[in-house]
Backbone as CSV, one residue per row, in Angstrom:
resi,resn,N_x,N_y,N_z,CA_x,CA_y,CA_z,C_x,C_y,C_z
1,MET,46.219,24.107,284.937,47.185,23.013,284.966,46.517,21.706,284.581
2,ARG,47.155,20.905,283.826,46.589,19.626,283.399,46.394,18.724,284.592
3,SER,45.317,17.998,284.570,45.007,17.081,285.667,46.060,16.006,285.773
4,SER,46.543,15.769,287.015,47.522,14.705,287.206,46.910,13.341,286.996
5,THR,45.541,13.248,287.173,44.876,11.970,286.905,44.978,11.631,285.438
6,ARG,44.790,12.630,284.592,44.929,12.399,283.155,46.350,11.986,282.808
7,PHE,47.289,12.606,283.460,48.691,12.257,283.197,48.967,10.816,283.560
8,ARG,48.464,10.393,284.709,48.704,9.001,285.124,48.045,8.033,284.164
9,ALA,46.873,8.375,283.687,46.173,7.477,282.760,46.946,7.313,281.478
10,LYS,47.653,8.384,281.078,48.365,8.329,279.809,49.745,7.702,279.949
11,HIS,50.317,7.817,281.157,51.718,7.421,281.266,51.990,6.268,282.233
12,GLY,51.044,5.976,283.108,51.336,4.981,284.131,51.689,3.619,283.581
13,THR,51.100,3.231,282.479,51.339,1.895,281.935,52.674,1.773,281.257
14,CYS,53.356,2.910,281.033,54.638,2.854,280.328,55.813,2.723,281.271
15,THR,55.525,2.757,282.584,56.607,2.783,283.548,57.381,1.484,283.546
16,PRO,58.746,1.545,283.471,59.542,0.326,283.360,59.784,-0.367,284.684
17,GLN,58.774,-0.459,285.550,58.900,-1.202,286.780,57.505,-1.459,287.307
18,PRO,57.317,-2.515,288.132,55.978,-2.960,288.463,55.275,-2.166,289.536
19,GLU,55.994,-1.425,290.370,55.334,-0.794,291.492,54.496,0.390,291.057
20,SER,53.543,0.778,291.917,52.635,1.877,291.592,53.378,3.186,291.514
21,LEU,53.051,3.978,290.483,53.719,5.257,290.298,52.748,6.415,290.460
22,THR,51.656,6.193,291.176,50.650,7.249,291.282,51.165,8.388,292.131
23,PRO,51.299,9.590,291.566,51.763,10.713,292.369,50.676,11.163,293.336
24,THR,51.097,11.697,294.475,50.143,12.170,295.455,49.472,13.434,294.956
25,ASN,48.158,13.493,295.016,47.439,14.691,294.605,47.479,15.693,295.743
26,ARG,48.128,16.825,295.540,48.333,17.772,296.621,47.015,18.341,297.125
27,ARG,45.939,18.290,296.311,44.670,18.815,296.753,43.890,17.819,297.602
28,SER,44.325,16.555,297.644,43.568,15.548,298.378,44.244,15.154,299.675
29,ILE,45.375,15.742,299.985,46.093,15.379,301.194,45.394,16.008,302.390
30,SER,45.117,15.225,303.403,44.522,15.757,304.624,45.267,15.209,305.815
31,ALA,45.128,15.881,306.947,45.830,15.427,308.141,45.314,14.062,308.561
32,VAL,46.229,13.211,309.052,45.831,11.898,309.545,45.170,12.086,310.897
33,ARG,43.975,11.589,311.043,43.264,11.752,312.304,42.389,10.535,312.549
34,SER,42.066,10.294,313.841,41.213,9.152,314.186,39.765,9.539,314.028
35,ASP,38.876,8.540,313.902,37.456,8.806,313.783,36.934,9.409,315.078
36,PRO,36.005,10.366,314.992,35.449,10.955,316.221,34.682,9.910,317.014
37,VAL,34.721,10.088,318.304,34.027,9.135,319.176,32.534,9.369,319.077
38,ASP,31.799,8.319,318.857,30.336,8.398,318.817,29.806,8.299,320.233
39,ARG,29.369,9.452,320.758,28.939,9.467,322.147,27.601,8.756,322.350
40,GLY,26.956,8.419,321.244,25.683,7.707,321.374,25.825,6.235,321.089
41,GLN,27.082,5.735,321.059,27.335,4.326,320.739,26.685,3.425,321.771
42,LYS,26.099,2.354,321.295,25.394,1.437,322.199,26.309,0.328,322.656
43,ASP,26.197,-0.039,323.911,26.916,-1.190,324.435,26.278,-2.453,323.885
44,SER,27.106,-3.337,323.337,26.572,-4.518,322.652,25.903,-5.497,323.593
45,HIS,26.224,-5.407,324.884,25.657,-6.377,325.824,24.391,-5.861,326.492
46,SER,24.386,-4.619,326.950,23.257,-4.123,327.725,22.279,-3.319,326.906
47,GLY,22.689,-2.805,325.726,21.783,-2.028,324.907,21.673,-0.587,325.364
48,THR,22.465,-0.168,326.331,22.432,1.207,326.821,23.590,1.978,326.249
49,ALA,23.457,3.321,326.135,24.528,4.163,325.613,25.702,4.163,326.554
50,ILE,26.932,4.136,325.956,28.137,4.209,326.765,28.296,5.650,327.217
51,GLY,28.362,5.901,328.485,28.459,7.252,329.022,27.778,7.296,330.362
52,ALA,27.357,8.481,330.750,26.723,8.619,332.059,25.327,8.021,332.027
53,THR,24.991,7.226,333.014,23.662,6.642,333.156,23.114,7.017,334.514
54,ASP,21.824,6.787,334.652,21.214,7.082,335.952,21.859,6.283,337.057
55,ALA,22.185,5.019,336.751,22.774,4.164,337.774,24.112,4.703,338.209
56,ASN,24.900,5.169,337.233,26.227,5.705,337.570,26.105,6.990,338.372
57,ARG,25.176,7.866,337.945,25.059,9.146,338.616,24.567,8.983,340.054
58,LYS,23.665,7.950,340.274,23.067,7.784,341.588,23.827,6.807,342.483
59,SER,24.949,6.285,341.978,25.695,5.302,342.759,26.147,5.917,344.068
60,SER,25.982,5.157,345.131,26.411,5.649,346.452,27.843,5.287,346.754
61,ASN,28.538,4.612,345.808,29.912,4.160,346.052,30.909,4.936,345.220
62,ASN,30.721,6.237,345.086,31.628,7.045,344.272,32.912,7.416,345.003
63,SER,32.967,7.176,346.263,34.177,7.523,347.027,35.035,6.302,347.220
64,GLY,36.196,6.514,347.805,37.072,5.394,348.173,37.597,4.642,346.990
65,PRO,37.406,3.297,346.937,37.960,2.451,345.868,37.527,2.888,344.491
66,ASN,36.255,3.350,344.361,35.790,3.776,343.039,36.594,4.955,342.528
67,ARG,36.911,5.917,343.387,37.711,7.072,342.963,39.111,6.660,342.523
68,VAL,39.703,5.683,343.266,41.042,5.193,342.900,41.001,4.536,341.532
69,ARG,39.964,3.654,341.319,39.848,2.993,340.025,39.632,3.998,338.898
70,SER,38.808,5.010,339.188,38.534,6.035,338.172,39.789,6.807,337.808
71,ALA,40.564,7.181,338.823,41.809,7.919,338.568,42.793,7.069,337.778
72,THR,42.874,5.785,338.158,43.791,4.876,337.446,43.379,4.727,335.993
73,ARG,42.050,4.629,335.781,41.561,4.466,334.410,41.904,5.667,333.543
74,PHE,41.695,6.859,334.065,42.010,8.069,333.290,43.507,8.221,333.045
75,LEU,44.321,7.767,334.038,45.776,7.806,333.839,46.189,6.892,332.702
76,LEU,45.609,5.686,332.666,45.930,4.737,331.596,45.486,5.258,330.243
77,ILE,44.300,5.890,330.213,43.813,6.463,328.956,44.764,7.545,328.460
78,GLY,45.245,8.365,329.406,46.182,9.428,329.029,47.474,8.875,328.468
79,LEU,48.023,7.822,329.109,49.259,7.214,328.628,49.074,6.611,327.242
80,CYS,47.947,5.947,327.029,47.680,5.357,325.713,47.591,6.418,324.637
81,SER,46.999,7.561,325.012,46.886,8.652,324.034,48.243,9.169,323.632
82,VAL,49.149,9.305,324.620,50.510,9.787,324.318,51.246,8.810,323.433
83,ILE,51.143,7.497,323.768,51.816,6.473,322.964,51.286,6.465,321.541
84,ALA,49.963,6.583,321.411,49.368,6.578,320.065,49.829,7.769,319.261
85,ALA,49.895,8.937,319.924,50.282,10.159,319.199,51.709,10.105,318.731
86,THR,52.599,9.522,319.546,54.020,9.499,319.173,54.366,8.330,318.289
87,GLY,53.601,7.257,318.323,53.975,6.061,317.584,53.337,5.924,316.231
88,CYS,52.268,6.676,315.938,51.520,6.475,314.711,51.915,7.422,313.606
89,GLY,52.736,8.390,313.901,53.101,9.372,312.885,54.378,9.064,312.157
90,LYS,54.831,7.848,312.246,56.144,7.511,311.712,56.219,7.623,310.211
91,LYS,55.142,7.280,309.507,55.167,7.246,308.038,54.124,8.179,307.439
92,VAL,53.888,9.303,308.079,52.898,10.244,307.556,53.402,10.834,306.248
93,ALA,52.557,10.811,305.206,52.958,11.371,303.915,53.014,12.876,304.017
94,ARG,54.016,13.472,303.416,54.181,14.918,303.444,53.920,15.487,302.068
95,GLN,53.148,16.557,302.040,52.765,17.152,300.757,53.980,17.626,299.992
96,GLY,54.066,17.226,298.723,55.104,17.749,297.851,56.440,17.060,297.955
97,MET,56.619,16.106,298.863,57.923,15.486,299.023,58.153,14.396,297.986
98,PRO,59.384,14.254,297.522,59.679,13.133,296.629,59.544,11.824,297.394
99,PHE,59.423,10.745,296.676,59.360,9.446,297.319,60.674,9.189,298.056
100,ASP,60.580,8.436,299.159,61.755,8.044,299.944,62.474,9.246,300.536
101,LEU,61.704,10.268,300.952,62.352,11.442,301.534,62.094,11.573,303.021
102,ASP,61.509,10.569,303.683,61.237,10.678,305.110,62.510,10.966,305.907
103,LYS,63.641,10.417,305.478,64.876,10.579,306.239,65.341,12.024,306.279
104,VAL,64.877,12.854,305.370,65.263,14.260,305.365,64.809,14.933,306.648
105,PHE,63.729,14.444,307.257,63.149,15.099,308.416,63.665,14.540,309.734
106,THR,64.599,13.607,309.693,65.106,13.023,310.921,66.442,13.631,311.280
107,GLY,66.777,13.566,312.529,68.072,14.071,312.971,68.122,15.590,313.057
108,ILE,69.308,16.104,313.332,69.511,17.544,313.453,69.785,18.123,312.087
109,PRO,69.074,19.175,311.680,69.308,19.755,310.350,70.715,20.286,310.217
110,SER,71.342,19.983,309.102,72.712,20.440,308.869,72.694,21.871,308.367
111,PRO,73.734,22.675,308.662,73.778,24.060,308.184,73.936,24.105,306.683
112,LYS,73.381,25.126,306.076,73.487,25.277,304.637,74.911,25.635,304.249
113,GLU,75.347,25.127,303.126,76.622,25.531,302.533,76.297,26.105,301.164
114,GLY,75.648,27.258,301.165,75.156,27.795,299.900,73.787,27.213,299.616
115,ALA,73.125,27.691,298.587,71.796,27.213,298.251,71.850,25.753,297.833
116,TRP,70.885,24.976,298.329,70.847,23.546,297.979,70.665,23.358,296.481
117,LYS,69.857,24.205,295.873,69.619,24.100,294.434,70.919,24.282,293.664
118,ASP,71.695,25.293,294.037,72.968,25.548,293.356,73.953,24.403,293.563
119,GLN,73.969,23.863,294.776,74.847,22.709,295.047,74.461,21.524,294.181
120,GLY,73.147,21.279,294.082,72.693,20.162,293.263,73.091,20.315,291.813
121,VAL,72.939,21.525,291.274,73.325,21.785,289.886,74.820,21.545,289.699
122,ARG,75.619,22.049,290.639,77.074,21.874,290.533,77.458,20.398,290.575
123,LEU,76.879,19.657,291.517,77.202,18.233,291.648,76.733,17.442,290.429
124,ALA,75.589,17.815,289.870,75.094,17.134,288.667,76.031,17.384,287.490
125,LYS,76.544,18.605,287.385,77.502,18.905,286.319,78.769,18.073,286.463
126,GLU,79.135,17.803,287.725,80.316,16.970,287.996,80.000,15.485,287.893
127,LYS,78.733,15.167,287.548,78.240,13.791,287.408,78.273,13.017,288.719
128,ASP,78.228,13.767,289.833,78.098,13.153,291.147,76.608,13.114,291.467
129,TYR,75.897,12.233,290.775,74.442,12.250,290.807,73.865,11.868,292.165
130,ALA,74.523,10.959,292.885,74.002,10.543,294.188,73.970,11.732,295.156
131,ARG,75.060,12.489,295.214,75.100,13.659,296.094,74.211,14.776,295.568
132,ALA,74.103,14.871,294.260,73.204,15.879,293.671,71.763,15.610,294.089
133,ILE,71.378,14.341,294.106,70.022,13.985,294.526,69.764,14.465,295.947
134,GLU,70.729,14.230,296.847,70.549,14.651,298.230,70.408,16.164,298.333
135,ALA,71.191,16.900,297.552,71.089,18.362,297.567,69.731,18.818,297.041
136,PHE,69.282,18.209,295.959,67.980,18.588,295.400,66.839,18.207,296.345
137,LYS,67.000,17.122,297.085,65.989,16.763,298.076,65.880,17.855,299.140
138,GLN,67.009,18.377,299.575,66.986,19.466,300.552,66.323,20.707,299.954
139,HIS,66.575,20.939,298.675,65.931,22.070,297.999,64.414,21.895,298.003
140,VAL,63.939,20.660,297.800,62.509,20.395,297.781,61.912,20.540,299.175
141,VAL,62.700,20.258,300.204,62.232,20.490,301.569,61.924,21.974,301.751
142,GLU,62.794,22.822,301.211,62.607,24.271,301.323,61.487,24.763,300.424
143,GLU,61.349,24.146,299.260,60.306,24.538,298.308,59.524,23.281,297.899
144,PRO,58.548,22.883,298.713,57.858,21.589,298.519,57.127,21.421,297.209
145,GLU,56.850,22.494,296.495,56.150,22.365,295.212,57.042,22.816,294.062
146,SER,58.335,22.509,294.177,59.299,22.941,293.170,59.313,21.992,291.973
147,PHE,58.796,22.463,290.860,58.893,21.689,289.620,60.357,21.394,289.299
148,PHE,61.206,22.406,289.431,62.631,22.237,289.112,63.245,21.135,289.983
149,GLY,62.951,21.169,291.288,63.561,20.205,292.198,63.227,18.769,291.867
150,PHE,61.941,18.495,291.663,61.534,17.122,291.354,62.062,16.674,289.998
151,ASN,62.052,17.578,289.026,62.560,17.235,287.700,64.050,16.926,287.774
152,ALA,64.789,17.725,288.553,66.237,17.506,288.695,66.525,16.179,289.398
153,ILE,65.762,15.870,290.452,65.925,14.586,291.142,65.684,13.435,290.166
154,ALA,64.634,13.570,289.371,64.285,12.519,288.406,65.391,12.317,287.377
155,VAL,65.934,13.421,286.852,66.995,13.316,285.846,68.228,12.633,286.442
156,CYS,68.553,12.964,287.698,69.709,12.325,288.344,69.485,10.828,288.526
157,TYR,68.278,10.453,288.970,67.969,9.024,289.097,68.054,8.331,287.733
158,LYS,67.559,9.015,286.700,67.620,8.452,285.350,69.067,8.213,284.939
159,ASN,69.943,9.183,285.240,71.355,9.045,284.881,72.055,7.954,285.678
160,LEU,71.502,7.609,286.846,72.043,6.505,287.637,71.453,5.160,287.221
161,GLY,70.499,5.201,286.274,69.868,3.968,285.811,68.721,3.501,286.678
162,ASP,68.309,4.330,287.647,67.189,3.984,288.533,65.912,4.565,287.928
163,HIS,65.350,3.862,286.970,64.204,4.383,286.234,62.928,4.401,287.070
164,ALA,62.833,3.537,288.068,61.639,3.527,288.913,61.527,4.831,289.691
165,ASN,62.600,5.203,290.387,62.572,6.459,291.140,62.561,7.667,290.217
166,ALA,63.169,7.536,289.059,63.124,8.637,288.088,61.683,8.912,287.689
167,MET,60.933,7.856,287.352,59.557,8.036,286.910,58.697,8.611,288.021
168,LYS,58.890,8.153,289.236,58.119,8.675,290.363,58.301,10.184,290.491
169,ASN,59.531,10.632,290.392,59.795,12.060,290.567,59.439,12.874,289.332
170,PHE,59.498,12.261,288.155,58.984,12.956,286.964,57.487,13.223,287.134
171,GLU,56.771,12.251,287.676,55.335,12.432,287.877,55.070,13.532,288.897
172,ARG,55.879,13.586,289.958,55.734,14.672,290.929,56.043,16.013,290.259
173,ALA,57.079,16.052,289.452,57.425,17.292,288.752,56.270,17.743,287.866
174,PHE,55.671,16.781,287.158,54.548,17.116,286.269,53.383,17.693,287.069
175,GLU,53.172,17.189,288.268,52.071,17.665,289.105,52.237,19.145,289.445
176,PHE,53.481,19.599,289.565,53.729,20.977,289.993,54.095,21.907,288.834
177,THR,53.947,21.447,287.607,54.201,22.338,286.475,53.147,23.429,286.429
178,GLU,53.537,24.589,285.933,52.633,25.733,285.896,52.472,26.316,284.494
179,SER,53.095,25.697,283.504,53.009,26.234,282.151,53.181,25.105,281.142
180,PRO,52.733,25.300,279.895,52.953,24.294,278.848,54.442,24.010,278.632
181,GLU,55.280,25.031,278.771,56.720,24.834,278.583,57.275,23.859,279.615
182,GLU,56.846,23.987,280.870,57.324,23.089,281.916,56.798,21.674,281.701
183,ARG,55.519,21.559,281.321,54.955,20.222,281.078,55.675,19.535,279.926
184,ALA,55.972,20.288,278.873,56.686,19.718,277.727,58.072,19.239,278.138
185,LYS,58.721,19.987,279.016,60.059,19.610,279.464,60.043,18.271,280.193
186,VAL,59.061,18.085,281.083,58.948,16.819,281.807,58.662,15.671,280.851
187,LEU,57.720,15.878,279.934,57.377,14.828,278.973,58.572,14.435,278.116
188,ALA,59.355,15.432,277.693,60.547,15.138,276.885,61.584,14.385,277.700
189,ASN,61.726,14.735,278.975,62.678,14.023,279.828,62.265,12.569,280.025
190,ILE,60.961,12.331,280.151,60.477,10.950,280.235,60.771,10.227,278.921
191,GLY,60.562,10.925,277.805,60.906,10.349,276.506,62.375,9.993,276.410
192,ASN,63.233,10.882,276.910,64.681,10.606,276.887,65.018,9.358,277.702
193,MET,64.316,9.185,278.819,64.563,8.007,279.655,64.228,6.729,278.894
194,TYR,63.076,6.718,278.226,62.696,5.531,277.459,63.609,5.332,276.242
195,PHE,64.020,6.434,275.628,64.902,6.330,274.464,66.224,5.679,274.860
196,SER,66.796,6.125,275.971,68.077,5.562,276.423,67.920,4.131,276.918
197,ALA,66.680,3.753,277.279,66.423,2.379,277.732,66.103,1.441,276.570
198,GLY,66.198,1.958,275.337,65.965,1.122,274.168,64.499,0.880,273.872
199,ARG,63.642,1.859,274.230,62.207,1.735,273.954,61.766,2.951,273.137
200,PRO,62.219,3.045,271.889,61.968,4.244,271.086,60.498,4.513,270.800
201,GLN,59.673,3.481,270.681,58.262,3.719,270.381,57.564,4.434,271.535
202,VAL,57.872,4.017,272.755,57.298,4.685,273.926,57.844,6.106,274.013
203,ALA,59.145,6.249,273.752,59.761,7.582,273.765,59.092,8.498,272.750
204,LEU,58.789,7.955,271.582,58.161,8.741,270.519,56.823,9.328,270.985
205,ASP,56.048,8.538,271.693,54.754,9.022,272.190,54.939,10.202,273.141
206,ARG,55.939,10.113,274.010,56.186,11.209,274.957,56.680,12.461,274.232
207,TYR,57.543,12.278,273.235,58.041,13.433,272.471,56.899,14.126,271.724
208,LYS,55.985,13.332,271.177,54.841,13.916,270.462,53.978,14.737,271.411
209,GLU,53.776,14.222,272.613,52.996,14.972,273.599,53.709,16.269,273.986
210,ALA,55.032,16.202,274.111,55.797,17.402,274.440,55.651,18.456,273.344
211,ALA,55.742,18.005,272.091,55.599,18.932,270.960,54.190,19.508,270.902
212,SER,53.203,18.704,271.282,51.832,19.179,271.299,51.618,20.214,272.399
213,GLU,52.250,19.999,273.544,52.138,20.938,274.663,52.798,22.278,274.334
214,PHE,53.969,22.208,273.679,54.729,23.440,273.454,55.372,23.408,272.064
215,PRO,54.587,23.623,271.024,55.081,23.508,269.647,56.076,24.590,269.240
216,LYS,56.218,25.633,270.042,57.142,26.712,269.686,58.605,26.290,269.788
217,ASP,58.881,25.273,270.603,60.267,24.828,270.781,60.590,23.736,269.759
218,PRO,61.502,24.007,268.823,61.814,23.019,267.782,62.529,21.781,268.297
219,LEU,63.083,21.843,269.513,63.805,20.689,270.051,62.931,19.443,270.065
220,TYR,61.658,19.588,270.411,60.788,18.414,270.517,60.533,17.787,269.148
221,HIS,60.468,18.606,268.122,60.335,18.070,266.755,61.610,17.320,266.350
222,ILE,62.746,17.866,266.747,64.028,17.215,266.415,64.138,15.871,267.131
223,LEU,63.676,15.812,268.384,63.693,14.545,269.120,62.767,13.519,268.466
224,ILE,61.641,13.988,267.947,60.730,13.089,267.215,61.422,12.553,265.956
225,ALA,62.081,13.438,265.225,62.781,13.024,263.999,63.872,12.010,264.304
226,ARG,64.632,12.262,265.366,65.688,11.317,265.765,65.098,9.940,266.040
227,THR,63.935,9.907,266.706,63.307,8.628,267.035,62.783,7.926,265.792
228,PHE,62.218,8.692,264.858,61.783,8.088,263.589,62.965,7.449,262.858
229,LEU,64.126,8.079,262.926,65.317,7.512,262.271,65.716,6.188,262.913
230,VAL,65.639,6.119,264.234,65.934,4.868,264.930,64.931,3.783,264.534
231,LEU,63.681,4.212,264.315,62.639,3.273,263.888,62.661,3.036,262.373
232,GLU,63.659,3.615,261.697,63.885,3.463,260.259,62.724,3.991,259.419
233,ASP,62.109,5.047,259.894,61.048,5.717,259.134,61.612,7.068,258.669
234,HIS,62.436,7.022,257.610,63.152,8.210,257.163,62.234,9.274,256.571
235,GLU,61.162,8.842,255.940,60.259,9.808,255.324,59.596,10.700,256.378
236,ARG,59.132,10.091,257.439,58.527,10.886,258.504,59.570,11.759,259.196
237,ALA,60.770,11.246,259.325,61.841,12.039,259.935,62.079,13.318,259.139
238,ARG,62.099,13.196,257.811,62.301,14.376,256.952,61.174,15.403,257.144
239,LYS,59.946,14.926,257.204,58.804,15.829,257.352,58.870,16.581,258.687
240,VAL,59.234,15.879,259.746,59.299,16.512,261.060,60.452,17.516,261.122
241,LEU,61.566,17.175,260.495,62.696,18.112,260.451,62.333,19.372,259.668
242,ALA,61.545,19.204,258.617,61.084,20.362,257.841,60.219,21.278,258.711
243,ALA,59.384,20.666,259.559,58.560,21.459,260.478,59.436,22.156,261.521
244,ALA,60.477,21.466,261.974,61.381,22.050,262.967,62.131,23.251,262.392
245,GLU,62.474,23.175,261.112,63.218,24.268,260.487,62.415,25.576,260.481
246,LYS,61.102,25.467,260.420,60.259,26.661,260.380,60.327,27.452,261.684
247,VAL,60.637,26.761,262.780,60.726,27.457,264.073,62.127,27.329,264.681
248,HIS,63.102,27.003,263.826,64.452,26.771,264.335,65.028,27.985,265.043
249,LYS,64.646,29.170,264.600,65.178,30.383,265.220,64.798,30.472,266.702
250,ASN,63.755,29.731,267.108,63.327,29.750,268.506,64.273,28.998,269.432
251,LEU,65.178,28.176,268.865,66.111,27.438,269.708,66.894,28.378,270.611
252,GLU,67.333,29.472,270.045,68.123,30.431,270.815,67.322,30.988,271.991
253,LYS,66.017,31.072,271.821,65.155,31.618,272.864,64.911,30.629,273.995
254,TYR,64.754,29.362,273.635,64.345,28.381,274.643,65.485,27.534,275.187
255,GLU,66.625,27.501,274.530,67.763,26.754,275.066,68.507,27.639,276.057
256,ARG,68.745,27.085,277.240,69.381,27.862,278.291,70.577,27.112,278.859
257,GLY,71.558,27.881,279.327,72.708,27.277,279.994,73.410,26.263,279.115
258,GLU,73.691,25.106,279.702,74.428,24.068,278.976,73.619,23.453,277.836
259,ASP,72.327,23.691,277.819,71.491,23.150,276.737,71.658,23.923,275.432
260,LYS,72.297,25.067,275.480,72.479,25.852,274.253,73.240,25.036,273.212
261,GLY,72.701,24.989,272.024,73.335,24.240,270.939,72.864,22.810,270.802
262,LEU,72.114,22.304,271.786,71.703,20.895,271.765,70.817,20.577,270.565
263,GLY,69.810,21.412,270.312,68.905,21.150,269.194,69.635,21.113,267.864
264,SER,70.544,22.052,267.659,71.306,22.088,266.400,72.203,20.868,266.261
265,TYR,72.818,20.462,267.365,73.700,19.288,267.334,72.913,18.019,266.979
266,LEU,71.729,17.856,267.590,70.902,16.687,267.285,70.381,16.729,265.853
267,ALA,70.031,17.939,265.387,69.557,18.081,264.005,70.659,17.703,263.018
268,ALA,71.899,18.099,263.332,73.035,17.744,262.466,73.184,16.235,262.348
269,ASN,73.026,15.537,263.467,73.112,14.074,263.445,71.968,13.458,262.644
270,CYS,70.790,14.051,262.749,69.652,13.552,261.963,69.917,13.704,260.467
271,TYR,70.406,14.867,260.085,70.669,15.102,258.664,71.836,14.248,258.169
272,LEU,72.761,13.909,259.041,73.847,13.010,258.649,73.292,11.620,258.334
273,ALA,72.324,11.176,259.134,71.683,9.882,258.883,70.898,9.893,257.579
274,LEU,70.446,11.094,257.168,69.688,11.243,255.921,70.585,11.632,254.745
275,ASN,71.898,11.664,254.987,72.892,11.964,253.949,72.720,13.361,253.329
276,ASP,72.317,14.321,254.149,72.196,15.697,253.693,73.381,16.496,254.251
277,GLU,74.525,16.406,253.560,75.772,16.958,254.082,75.718,18.469,254.278
278,LYS,75.034,19.155,253.396,74.963,20.605,253.501,74.333,21.031,254.828
279,LYS,73.236,20.385,255.177,72.565,20.744,256.420,73.318,20.214,257.640
280,VAL,74.084,19.157,257.466,74.917,18.666,258.573,75.850,19.777,259.031
281,PHE,76.573,20.383,258.093,77.535,21.425,258.449,76.831,22.700,258.905
282,GLN,75.677,22.964,258.327,74.903,24.138,258.747,74.549,24.048,260.227
283,TYR,74.065,22.886,260.659,73.628,22.740,262.045,74.791,22.503,263.004
284,LEU,75.859,21.870,262.543,77.040,21.735,263.395,77.617,23.111,263.719
285,GLU,77.678,23.960,262.719,78.204,25.308,262.964,77.269,26.093,263.878
286,SER,75.975,25.868,263.748,75.019,26.531,264.626,75.223,26.105,266.085
287,ALA,75.492,24.813,266.290,75.756,24.318,267.648,77.051,24.897,268.196
288,LEU,78.078,24.939,267.357,79.371,25.483,267.783,79.270,26.972,268.111
289,LYS,78.500,27.681,267.331,78.320,29.113,267.571,77.580,29.366,268.885
290,ALA,76.585,28.527,269.170,75.779,28.701,270.380,76.544,28.319,271.641
291,ASN,77.391,27.305,271.536,78.061,26.795,272.738,79.395,26.137,272.362
292,PRO,80.402,26.940,271.980,81.676,26.357,271.532,82.392,25.559,272.616
293,GLY,82.252,25.995,273.868,82.924,25.287,274.958,82.451,23.864,275.142
294,ARG,81.226,23.598,274.776,80.694,22.245,274.906,80.867,21.432,273.635
295,TYR,80.628,22.053,272.478,80.536,21.257,271.251,81.835,21.106,270.481
296,VAL,82.846,21.917,270.752,84.154,21.627,270.143,84.675,20.290,270.660
297,PRO,84.785,20.106,271.994,85.253,18.796,272.474,84.273,17.661,272.180
298,ARG,82.986,17.960,272.158,81.999,16.910,271.890,82.141,16.384,270.465
299,ILE,82.279,17.277,269.514,82.407,16.856,268.120,83.741,16.154,267.896
300,GLU,84.798,16.650,268.526,86.100,15.975,268.420,86.026,14.556,268.971
301,LYS,85.322,14.392,270.068,85.158,13.060,270.660,84.344,12.148,269.751
302,ASP,83.249,12.680,269.199,82.369,11.867,268.353,83.037,11.460,267.040
303,THR,83.837,12.327,266.486,84.512,11.980,265.224,85.604,10.932,265.442
304,ALA,86.013,10.739,266.691,87.003,9.704,267.003,86.355,8.395,267.451
305,ASP,85.038,8.402,267.578,84.306,7.226,268.056,83.679,6.493,266.875
306,GLU,84.103,5.258,266.650,83.602,4.484,265.516,82.110,4.208,265.588
307,LYS,81.536,4.281,266.777,80.105,4.022,266.936,79.260,5.256,266.638
308,SER,79.899,6.409,266.506,79.171,7.649,266.272,78.986,7.908,264.783
309,LEU,77.849,8.505,264.432,77.611,8.882,263.041,78.676,9.874,262.547
310,LEU,79.121,10.739,263.438,80.092,11.756,263.051,81.476,11.176,262.734
311,TYR,81.682,9.909,263.047,82.962,9.267,262.733,83.237,9.308,261.237
312,THR,82.175,9.313,260.447,82.352,9.343,258.987,82.946,10.675,258.503
313,LEU,82.959,11.685,259.375,83.500,13.001,259.010,84.859,13.276,259.646
314,LYS,85.494,12.264,260.208,86.731,12.490,260.967,87.850,13.082,260.122
315,ASP,87.874,12.811,258.838,88.928,13.349,257.973,88.428,14.459,257.051
316,ASP,87.232,14.935,257.323,86.653,15.959,256.446,87.358,17.296,256.670
317,PRO,87.934,17.885,255.633,88.683,19.143,255.789,87.802,20.315,256.233
318,LEU,86.546,20.344,255.771,85.653,21.436,256.156,85.338,21.376,257.650
319,LEU,85.130,20.173,258.165,84.837,20.037,259.594,86.058,20.440,260.422
320,LYS,87.245,20.028,259.978,88.467,20.400,260.704,88.638,21.912,260.740
321,LYS,88.359,22.552,259.627,88.488,24.002,259.549,87.477,24.685,260.470
322,THR,86.265,24.144,260.493,85.210,24.717,261.344,85.559,24.547,262.821
323,LEU,86.083,23.388,263.189,86.470,23.152,264.571,87.616,24.071,264.994
324,GLU,88.573,24.270,264.099,89.684,25.177,264.409,89.185,26.598,264.634
325,LYS,88.210,26.992,263.859,87.641,28.333,263.975,87.033,28.557,265.355
326,TYR,86.293,27.564,265.853,85.593,27.731,267.123,86.412,27.267,268.325
327,ALA,87.495,26.540,268.096,88.347,26.108,269.215,88.941,27.311,269.937
328,GLY,89.386,28.307,269.149,89.938,29.515,269.760,88.898,30.267,270.567
329,ILE,87.675,30.308,270.056,86.588,30.977,270.775,86.261,30.217,272.056
330,ALA,86.283,28.886,271.977,85.975,28.063,273.147,86.989,28.292,274.255
331,ASP,88.258,28.490,273.879,89.300,28.723,274.879,89.088,30.037,275.619
332,ARG,88.464,30.992,274.945,88.280,32.320,275.537,86.901,32.492,276.181
333,THR,85.995,31.552,275.889,84.620,31.694,276.362,84.287,30.587,277.352
334,PRO,83.921,30.948,278.597,83.497,29.919,279.546,82.193,29.259,279.109
335,SER,82.041,28.005,279.460,80.806,27.284,279.114,79.632,27.919,279.837
336,PRO,78.484,28.059,279.178,77.321,28.661,279.836,76.886,27.882,281.056
337,ASP,76.415,28.591,282.060,75.925,27.938,283.280,74.498,27.438,283.077
């Protein structure tokens, strides 16, 4: 697994907020404990060791008042120990927990209503991101080193516009990744956050790292090409799209659930910006074939939106015919989970 220290060095300076984003290193967490008592400690006034001395052992006044004082002293020490033990653990860091999750451990645990992970996914699909975050937090309580859980929490925070908490949880997710594919996914999600925040150059760096981590997935090349187009570097965009085409068949392998068709849809938009109409329709049909339930309404919406590149195709007879072809399939096919 890649060192989280290296990750912080590469990404910490890009965080869109001033607070520290250093993820907790799970290998360095240790129990909070007080320093051991030095039984040979010297008294600063007399120069003798604190503890039993000849004078104390030979004292003839060990009974009566001395015993009462001794008992009182030990009682007070015991009470102080109890107070210290109960009062100092209020903010103990817990291994693997997302930031701001201390409240999960307070109060009476609520009964499960199905798996927390499944609830979070359902709520996120409904765009109820605040409740989805709470569900995913519970999932992380059950699985403290869940890459999926932290990544999902981060994406929800990103969708709520809370980039500080999103970045914190992306870093936690990266810490628990176990494969190049998972690391690439986190890096691309961080890139998406910067892209949506209007920082394409920073996003480009993250997309390049994602493609370097997992070059088999053409989606990362397509995201790089999209960013080059925003930066008005069309020549580089063409070269990256050409590289993506060589592994385009892998999209079907790596796109899962609702992500099916995403790479083809983004590629179609890239080629539209490059005025390559033939490839626009090629990739639009590929997206529709992969996920008609999602992309029939998506394309219909985009062609009606003047701000969308696809608006230029709103009256195109070939696009209308293609949409009609897949609309019937979409009605009969549920959207992938």
